[in-house]
VEXPASE-512522 format. One record per residue (C-alpha): x, y, z. Coordinates in pm, 1 decimal. Layout:
BEGIN
X Y Z
X Y Z .
...
// end
This chain:
BEGIN
X Y Z
-1867.8 3039.2 -1138.8 .
-1592.6 3078.3 -877.5 .
-1461.5 2742.7 -755.8 .
-1310.2 2615.5 -432.5 .
-1055.7 2357.7 -548.4 .
-944.9 2109.0 -284.7 .
-603.4 1950.0 -345.5 .
-535.0 1643.3 -132.5 .
-203.0 1528.7 11.9 .
-159.0 1258.6 -252.1 .
-244.5 1491.0 -542.3 .
72.3 1699.9 -557.3 .
89.2 1709.5 -935.9 .
98.6 2027.9 -1147.5 .
-108.0 1851.5 -1417.1 .
-383.5 1752.5 -1170.4 .
-722.7 1760.6 -1344.1 .
-875.3 1997.1 -1086.3 .
-595.8 2251.6 -1141.0 .
-654.8 2284.4 -1513.4 .
-850.2 2579.9 -1643.1 .
-798.8 2776.9 -1322.3 .
-972.1 3114.2 -1329.4 .
-855.9 3425.3 -1138.2 .
-1158.4 3404.4 -908.2 .
-1089.0 3040.8 -806.5 .
-917.8 2942.8 -481.2 .
-712.9 2634.8 -399.3 .
-747.5 2481.1 -53.7 .
-491.1 2249.6 103.8 .
-519.5 2129.2 461.6 .
-327.3 1920.0 714.2 .
-616.0 1780.5 918.0 .
-629.5 1555.3 1220.8 .
-859.7 1291.4 1072.3 .
-627.2 1220.5 778.5 .
-308.8 1233.2 984.6 .
-433.0 1003.0 1258.9 .
-703.0 764.6 1129.0 .
-422.6 508.5 1144.2 .
-92.4 554.8 1334.0 .
111.1 663.8 1030.8 .
488.5 629.9 1038.1 .
654.4 960.2 1134.4 .
840.5 974.9 803.6 .
520.7 919.5 606.6 .
360.0 1219.9 774.8 .
674.2 1429.5 719.8 .
684.4 1335.7 351.7 .
322.2 1429.8 291.3 .
311.2 1748.6 499.3 .
641.7 1879.5 364.8 .
554.5 1792.9 5.6 .
215.3 1962.1 50.2 .
376.6 2280.3 183.3 .
631.1 2287.3 -98.9 .
357.9 2230.2 -357.7 .
142.3 2507.5 -211.4 .
440.6 2743.5 -229.0 .
488.5 2663.5 -597.8 .
122.1 2735.9 -671.1 .
144.2 3066.7 -485.2 .
456.7 3162.5 -681.5 .
251.9 3109.3 -997.0 .
0.3 3367.3 -875.4 .
-265.7 3116.5 -773.7 .
-477.6 3199.7 -468.1 .
-402.4 2928.1 -211.6 .
-545.1 2885.0 135.7 .
-328.1 2654.1 344.7 .
-437.8 2514.0 679.8 .
-147.6 2365.7 874.2 .
-176.5 2101.9 1144.6 .
-129.3 2343.7 1432.5 .
-453.9 2517.9 1340.2 .
-622.5 2204.7 1478.1 .
-881.0 2150.7 1205.9 .
-1038.1 1809.1 1261.3 .
-1137.7 1704.7 908.5 .
-1141.9 1804.1 544.3 .
-1513.1 1874.1 583.8 .
-1433.2 2128.5 854.8 .
-1157.8 2277.6 638.6 .
-1399.9 2326.1 349.2 .
-1658.9 2477.8 583.6 .
-1403.4 2728.2 716.2 .
-1295.0 2828.4 366.5 .
-1650.5 2870.0 238.2 .
-1740.3 3086.5 538.0 .
-1440.1 3308.0 459.1 .
-1518.7 3319.0 87.6 .
-1895.0 3289.1 34.9 .
-1844.2 3395.6 -326.6 .
-1709.4 3047.4 -405.2 .
-2009.6 2883.8 -568.9 .
-1874.5 2539.2 -655.7 .
-1652.1 2276.2 -491.4 .
-1408.3 2102.1 -723.0 .
-1184.6 1803.8 -645.5 .
-1000.2 1533.3 -836.6 .
-1129.9 1189.6 -736.4 .
-952.2 1064.3 -424.9 .
-772.2 737.9 -347.1 .
-975.6 597.6 -58.9 .
-1338.5 489.4 -43.2 .
-1402.8 632.3 305.1 .
-1280.9 975.1 194.1 .
-1484.4 962.0 -125.2 .
-1797.4 911.6 85.2 .
-1707.4 1214.4 295.8 .
-1651.2 1429.3 -13.5 .
-1976.7 1317.6 -176.9 .
-2168.4 1447.6 125.9 .
-2050.6 1804.1 66.8 .
-2294.0 1893.8 -210.5 .
-2588.5 1861.3 23.9 .
-2407.6 1986.8 332.7 .
-2273.5 2305.8 171.4 .
-2553.9 2359.6 -79.0 .
-2311.8 2393.8 -366.2 .
-2253.4 2177.0 -672.0 .
-1967.9 1930.4 -633.1 .
-1750.1 1865.4 -935.4 .
-1543.2 1546.9 -896.4 .
-1300.0 1508.7 -1184.3 .
-1128.0 1194.0 -1308.3 .
-777.1 1132.3 -1176.3 .
-613.1 1093.2 -1515.7 .
-267.0 1069.0 -1363.1 .
-346.0 697.8 -1378.2 .
-333.1 538.1 -1721.1 .
-646.3 326.1 -1674.3 .
-956.0 514.5 -1564.8 .
-1205.9 342.0 -1337.0 .
-1439.7 307.2 -1635.4 .
-1163.2 154.6 -1848.8 .
-1087.3 -107.6 -1583.9 .
-1455.3 -185.6 -1534.8 .
-1490.2 -238.3 -1909.8 .
-1191.0 -475.4 -1905.5 .
-1330.4 -665.7 -1604.4 .
-1685.0 -699.4 -1738.4 .
-1784.2 -1059.3 -1799.3 .
-1457.8 -1207.2 -1671.9 .
-1468.1 -1494.0 -1424.3 .
-1116.0 -1411.9 -1306.9 .
-938.7 -1076.9 -1292.7 .
-583.3 -1184.2 -1370.0 .
-319.5 -913.0 -1370.4 .
-120.0 -1071.1 -1653.2 .
-403.0 -1025.1 -1904.4 .
-471.8 -670.7 -1788.7 .
-101.0 -595.3 -1814.8 .
-92.5 -708.5 -2177.0 .
-382.0 -476.5 -2255.0 .
-194.3 -191.0 -2091.7 .
118.3 -265.4 -2293.2 .
-86.6 -250.4 -2612.3 .
-265.4 64.3 -2496.1 .
51.9 253.6 -2402.7 .
282.3 105.7 -2665.7 .
553.5 63.2 -2403.5 .
815.6 -196.4 -2500.2 .
610.5 -285.8 -2809.0 .
708.2 -325.6 -3171.4 .
454.9 -387.0 -3450.1 .
184.1 -476.6 -3194.4 .
410.3 -743.4 -3041.1 .
611.8 -730.8 -2718.3 .
979.9 -653.6 -2762.0 .
1181.1 -965.9 -2688.4 .
903.7 -1196.8 -2802.2 .
735.7 -1240.9 -2464.3 .
522.6 -1028.0 -2238.2 .
670.6 -1115.2 -1904.3 .
1028.6 -1176.9 -1789.3 .
932.4 -1258.0 -1430.4 .
1128.2 -1583.0 -1443.6 .
1441.2 -1371.2 -1501.6 .
1374.8 -1159.5 -1190.5 .
1452.2 -1419.8 -925.7 .
1828.1 -1446.6 -887.8 .
1967.2 -1477.6 -537.5 .
2237.2 -1222.9 -471.1 .
2592.4 -1274.9 -349.5 .
2689.8 -1087.0 -36.0 .
2990.5 -963.8 -235.7 .
2768.4 -782.2 -485.8 .
2846.8 -410.4 -475.1 .
2538.1 -202.2 -401.7 .
2472.0 155.3 -517.6 .
2385.4 437.0 -281.7 .
2030.2 569.5 -267.9 .
2008.0 943.1 -335.5 .
1922.9 1136.6 -17.6 .
1815.0 1495.6 40.1 .
1904.9 1729.0 324.8 .
1591.2 1873.1 487.8 .
1535.0 2239.4 401.7 .
1367.2 2493.9 629.0 .
1014.7 2380.5 542.5 .
1095.4 2014.8 601.4 .
1279.2 2096.1 924.9 .
968.1 2274.0 1052.9 .
755.6 1971.1 966.0 .
1002.5 1737.4 1138.6 .
972.9 1944.0 1457.1 .
592.9 1939.1 1425.9 .
580.4 1561.4 1385.5 .
816.7 1505.4 1678.8 .
586.2 1715.4 1892.9 .
244.7 1600.5 1769.6 .
313.3 1232.2 1691.4 .
578.3 1129.3 1947.8 .
458.7 770.4 1982.9 .
422.4 686.7 1613.5 .
666.5 444.8 1453.9 .
997.7 577.8 1326.7 .
1258.9 846.3 1380.2 .
1174.0 1183.2 1231.0 .
1530.0 1316.3 1255.9 .
1663.9 1073.5 994.3 .
1422.5 1189.4 722.8 .
1600.7 1228.2 386.7 .
1337.2 1176.4 117.0 .
1249.4 1401.9 -174.9 .
970.6 1650.5 -103.6 .
941.1 1829.0 -438.6 .
879.6 1713.3 -793.0 .
1228.7 1824.9 -893.9 .
1392.3 1621.0 -617.9 .
1174.2 1318.0 -692.8 .
1278.4 1326.8 -1058.2 .
1643.5 1351.9 -952.3 .
1596.5 1047.8 -727.6 .
1435.3 849.7 -1005.4 .
1697.7 934.1 -1267.0 .
1964.2 832.8 -1012.1 .
1785.2 497.2 -979.4 .
1769.4 449.8 -1356.6 .
2143.0 508.1 -1387.0 .
2273.3 324.5 -1082.1 .
2017.3 61.8 -974.5 .
1787.2 -25.8 -1262.4 .
2053.5 -217.5 -1464.0 .
2054.0 -495.5 -1200.4 .
1695.8 -449.9 -1078.3 .
1573.7 -719.8 -1315.6 .
1816.4 -984.9 -1191.9 .
1774.7 -913.8 -821.3 .
1416.3 -789.7 -800.3 .
1322.3 -1068.0 -555.3 .
1651.2 -1087.4 -362.6 .
1701.3 -995.0 3.1 .
2026.9 -913.5 179.3 .
2114.3 -873.5 546.9 .
2115.9 -507.1 658.2 .
2044.0 -383.3 304.6 .
1694.8 -232.3 276.0 .
1716.6 -89.4 -76.1 .
1934.5 -315.3 -293.6 .
1841.1 -229.7 -653.8 .
1490.8 -97.7 -580.9 .
1385.9 256.8 -664.9 .
1194.7 355.3 -345.6 .
1005.6 592.2 -578.5 .
660.7 440.8 -519.2 .
611.4 694.0 -238.1 .
674.0 976.3 -486.0 .
443.2 827.2 -749.3 .
164.5 770.8 -499.8 .
163.8 1125.7 -361.6 .
193.6 1283.1 -705.6 .
555.5 1403.2 -714.3 .
629.8 1168.2 -1005.3 .
420.8 1097.1 -1314.1 .
381.7 731.1 -1412.6 .
402.9 802.2 -1786.1 .
725.9 1000.8 -1748.1 .
875.9 729.6 -1527.8 .
792.3 449.4 -1771.3 .
919.4 647.8 -2069.2 .
1253.6 705.1 -1895.0 .
1286.0 332.3 -1828.0 .
1193.8 242.2 -2185.2 .
1445.2 496.2 -2316.8 .
1719.4 351.0 -2095.0 .
1649.0 8.6 -2246.5 .
1645.0 138.9 -2604.2 .
1977.2 317.4 -2545.4 .
2131.0 -8.0 -2423.0 .
2177.1 113.4 -2065.2 .
1956.3 -150.4 -1899.5 .
1861.9 -506.4 -2001.0 .
1511.2 -602.6 -2105.9 .
1435.7 -804.7 -1793.3 .
1499.7 -491.6 -1583.8 .
1296.5 -253.5 -1801.8 .
1005.5 -494.2 -1844.3 .
1009.0 -596.9 -1478.5 .
991.2 -235.5 -1364.8 .
727.6 -125.7 -1616.2 .
517.0 -431.1 -1525.2 .
509.1 -313.3 -1163.3 .
360.9 20.3 -1272.6 .
132.1 -18.6 -1574.0 .
53.9 -375.1 -1476.5 .
39.6 -421.7 -1103.5 .
-12.9 -64.6 -979.7 .
-290.7 14.6 -1226.2 .
-445.4 -328.2 -1173.9 .
-476.8 -307.6 -794.9 .
-628.5 39.6 -820.0 .
-885.0 -88.5 -1067.8 .
-971.8 -384.7 -846.4 .
-1004.0 -164.1 -539.4 .
-1262.3 65.5 -695.6 .
-1439.3 -221.9 -869.4 .
-1494.6 -418.9 -547.8 .
-1519.6 -165.1 -264.5 .
-1665.2 -129.9 -6.3 .
-1746.2 -500.6 30.2 .
-1388.8 -602.7 -52.9 .
-1251.4 -463.9 272.3 .
-1469.1 -700.7 477.7 .
-1345.5 -1022.0 316.5 .
-1173.6 -1284.4 533.2 .
-1187.9 -1609.4 338.2 .
-957.3 -1804.4 572.1 .
-1117.3 -1664.4 890.1 .
-784.1 -1526.3 1012.9 .
-818.8 -1355.8 1351.5 .
-500.2 -1400.1 1558.8 .
-391.7 -1067.4 1714.9 .
-86.7 -897.2 1565.6 .
229.2 -976.6 1768.5 .
404.1 -675.1 1918.5 .
720.8 -731.1 1712.0 .
538.1 -601.2 1404.6 .
577.8 -263.1 1574.6 .
916.6 -311.4 1745.8 .
1113.1 -556.4 1528.4 .
1214.5 -740.2 1846.5 .
1200.3 -1103.3 1734.6 .
1451.4 -1386.8 1705.4 .
1335.4 -1456.3 1348.4 .
1609.8 -1283.4 1149.5 .
1399.6 -1233.8 836.3 .
1115.6 -1070.9 1030.1 .
1361.7 -861.0 1230.3 .
1520.8 -737.3 908.6 .
1197.6 -654.7 724.7 .
1042.9 -480.0 1023.7 .
1357.1 -292.6 1129.4 .
1392.6 -159.4 773.0 .
1032.4 -47.4 797.8 .
1090.3 125.6 1131.7 .
1396.8 314.0 1006.9 .
1287.7 398.7 651.7 .
904.8 371.6 634.5 .
998.5 134.3 354.0 .
1080.9 -227.3 279.9 .
1079.3 -373.8 -66.2 .
798.1 -581.1 -212.5 .
943.1 -926.8 -142.8 .
999.7 -840.7 222.4 .
639.2 -721.5 241.2 .
492.9 -1021.2 57.0 .
716.4 -1314.6 148.2 .
834.5 -1216.1 498.2 .
585.8 -1004.9 695.6 .
294.4 -1098.3 467.6 .
380.9 -1466.9 445.6 .
421.7 -1491.1 821.6 .
84.0 -1321.8 873.1 .
-75.1 -1568.3 631.2 .
81.8 -1875.0 792.5 .
3.5 -1760.6 1146.9 .
-354.3 -1659.6 1061.7 .
-306.0 -1302.2 1180.5 .
-610.7 -1075.1 1185.0 .
-682.0 -945.9 834.4 .
-805.4 -614.2 970.0 .
-502.9 -564.2 1195.5 .
-242.5 -657.2 936.3 .
-407.5 -436.9 671.7 .
-409.2 -145.9 916.2 .
-40.8 -213.3 991.8 .
64.7 -200.2 626.1 .
-139.3 116.9 575.9 .
25.2 283.2 875.0 .
391.8 197.5 841.8 .
480.5 248.9 473.9 .
532.7 590.9 317.6 .
380.8 475.1 -11.8 .
68.1 323.7 144.9 .
-276.4 454.4 54.4 .
-576.4 226.7 80.3 .
-631.1 188.8 -296.3 .
-288.0 27.3 -331.0 .
-238.5 -120.7 16.0 .
-566.4 -309.6 58.9 .
-559.5 -532.0 -253.7 .
-189.1 -602.5 -205.9 .
-236.5 -701.8 158.9 .
-583.6 -851.1 182.6 .
-570.2 -1011.5 -161.4 .
-211.9 -1095.7 -246.5 .
-47.1 -1145.1 92.9 .
-339.3 -1286.5 293.7 .
-556.6 -1455.4 26.8 .
-853.9 -1318.6 219.3 .
-1041.6 -1242.5 -103.9 .
-1067.6 -1613.2 -201.5 .
-840.6 -1575.8 -501.2 .
-985.5 -1268.4 -669.8 .
-637.2 -1119.2 -699.5 .
-398.3 -1415.4 -666.8 .
-460.9 -1760.9 -812.4 .
-315.1 -1925.1 -501.1 .
-190.8 -1819.9 -156.1 .
166.6 -1688.6 -146.0 .
250.8 -1933.2 132.8 .
608.5 -2052.9 170.6 .
829.0 -2227.6 423.2 .
1169.2 -2110.2 534.1 .
1325.3 -2270.0 225.2 .
1209.0 -1978.8 10.0 .
1365.0 -1726.6 246.9 .
1688.3 -1928.6 253.4 .
1698.9 -1937.7 -126.5 .
1634.2 -1565.9 -180.0 .
1836.7 -1417.5 107.8 .
2129.7 -1463.3 345.5 .
1908.6 -1405.0 650.8 .
1904.4 -1766.6 764.9 .
2282.2 -1781.9 816.9 .
2260.2 -1551.3 1120.5 .
1920.9 -1658.9 1254.6 .
1856.8 -1811.1 1597.1 .
1638.7 -2069.9 1423.5 .
1748.3 -2355.9 1197.7 .
1586.5 -2333.2 854.3 .
1660.2 -2700.3 785.4 .
1452.5 -2815.9 1084.3 .
1074.6 -2833.7 1125.5 .
992.1 -2978.1 1467.9 .
1307.9 -2938.9 1680.4 .
1319.3 -2674.5 1958.8 .
1524.4 -2441.1 1734.8 .
1340.7 -2513.6 1408.6 .
1247.6 -2224.2 1180.4 .
888.9 -2124.9 1271.5 .
799.3 -2077.1 904.5 .
838.0 -2451.8 839.0 .
583.8 -2599.8 1081.8 .
352.6 -2302.5 1031.8 .
358.4 -2361.1 654.8 .
246.0 -2722.4 683.3 .
-7.9 -2632.7 951.1 .
-146.2 -2360.6 723.4 .
-217.5 -2626.1 461.9 .
-370.6 -2862.4 715.3 .
-603.4 -2617.1 887.4 .
-719.7 -2462.1 559.2 .
-756.2 -2779.0 353.0 .
-1134.1 -2744.2 324.8 .
-1089.9 -2404.8 157.8 .
-770.1 -2472.6 -40.0 .
-741.0 -2840.3 -133.4 .
-957.3 -2785.2 -441.1 .
-721.7 -2519.2 -575.9 .
-537.8 -2669.9 -874.2 .
-218.5 -2477.6 -795.4 .
-212.5 -2619.1 -441.5 .
-227.1 -2986.3 -540.8 .
146.8 -3049.4 -527.1 .
172.1 -2890.8 -182.0 .
-107.7 -3111.2 -50.2 .
44.9 -3419.9 -210.9 .
371.1 -3343.6 -30.6 .
186.3 -3298.5 297.3 .
3.4 -3629.3 272.5 .
319.3 -3815.6 169.9 .
439.4 -3759.5 523.7 .
364.6 -4029.6 777.6 .
81.5 -3989.7 1026.7 .
340.6 -3956.8 1303.1 .
532.8 -3682.5 1122.0 .
217.3 -3487.3 1045.4 .
112.2 -3513.2 1409.7 .
453.2 -3385.3 1525.9 .
436.8 -3092.0 1285.1 .
83.8 -3004.9 1395.5 .
188.6 -3019.6 1761.9 .
489.6 -2795.9 1690.5 .
277.7 -2544.9 1498.3 .
17.8 -2527.4 1772.2 .
291.4 -2456.9 2028.4 .
428.2 -2182.0 1803.2 .
85.3 -2024.7 1767.2 .
28.8 -2033.9 2143.1 .
365.5 -1865.6 2203.9 .
359.0 -1642.0 1896.3 .
460.0 -1337.2 2096.5 .
783.7 -1503.3 2210.9 .
921.2 -1599.5 1868.1 .
// end
């Protein structure tokens, strides 16, 4: 039976399940379609990365003698459904549609409609590029009152054998998170991130994006990311050698005008298929065993992948589509314009957002404890902030973005993902960064005209959400600290916070 095999833009892996057992009569279809490129206003560099990587991947398949039909954006095909219809009309001999399971619920629903629409059997194969299948995660989750990542992570360590010895974790403990929180000196020397000069294919895509997406965030001309598997592996090995040794110490640190620090920026390559998670983790484990990186760095990095990354994917598919509608704290304030422009007097927000604008990237603490924390404290619209994260980051696909944003950053899922809200005042930002030293606001003040907005907003967050949060055991100390304040001080803080919320756009 001749198959039409659809390869999506985040499935650029030679070992993809749908590409195994290819027969001479089969055809591969890849398509740059309007619905996928514009359902949210993707960052220019995100679109460049995906389109260029798709074109390079298609070229590799063709060089291997595989029949590939490629629809580029200028052919103005509206959707993947239309692309499949065009291909089937050109090749009526294709009797079956085959695809590896996709990464977004809305797209899965579209794909599932094809069997009836095109009167052909649809074969949807497991995406075994992930270590935990959907069924494996569901089995782990069954009967649990709480889905805590730490316990899932331990199961994944046992399952993979990574950093294990005689069924026990190397180093005698599972998690070295407490060793990942050092603040960094401004004198610390930082390594360079490996960059790649755009080739002819990428240059053509850059021109396309400049023309077709002129108003999207970002500058297309500064694009320098990997677009092939070979380049992505080079970038990752560069990270292992030059950045990973200090990644463990400074995983949570932030530094003025330094977007990358000791982070890998390889999540974008993992999430579109240019890197394989097993290969990546094995390289990190090997670097530890060879004495090139300390255990807190190797464990901290591997935890992000086989723990957190696999966990959020499992939760997404376990709880969708209802999960996307959750808004436990009834957050609805419109997104301020500086989330798109970076034009704010808050130095930490300016830094995190400007890094995002330039690189389609900011590291996880900037996302969680700066832009995410501010959204939580200010009660920004869950829908709007989730759409923002999905649009502006090159590694963002809904399976990974939605749980991280709605669950971890915004606590909109009532604690399914996080045991307490990741709410913090300006003191956290002062401790983990040097942003506050050059800020227009004073991090030591709460109610003065120049007080750091995070401070009053933090206390006001506790006050306005006490009915929902005061019963949370991990929030007791915060509430005790709030109610230790005098009635007058609490009233002043509430008044200050309300003024901030009214003038949110001017901060």
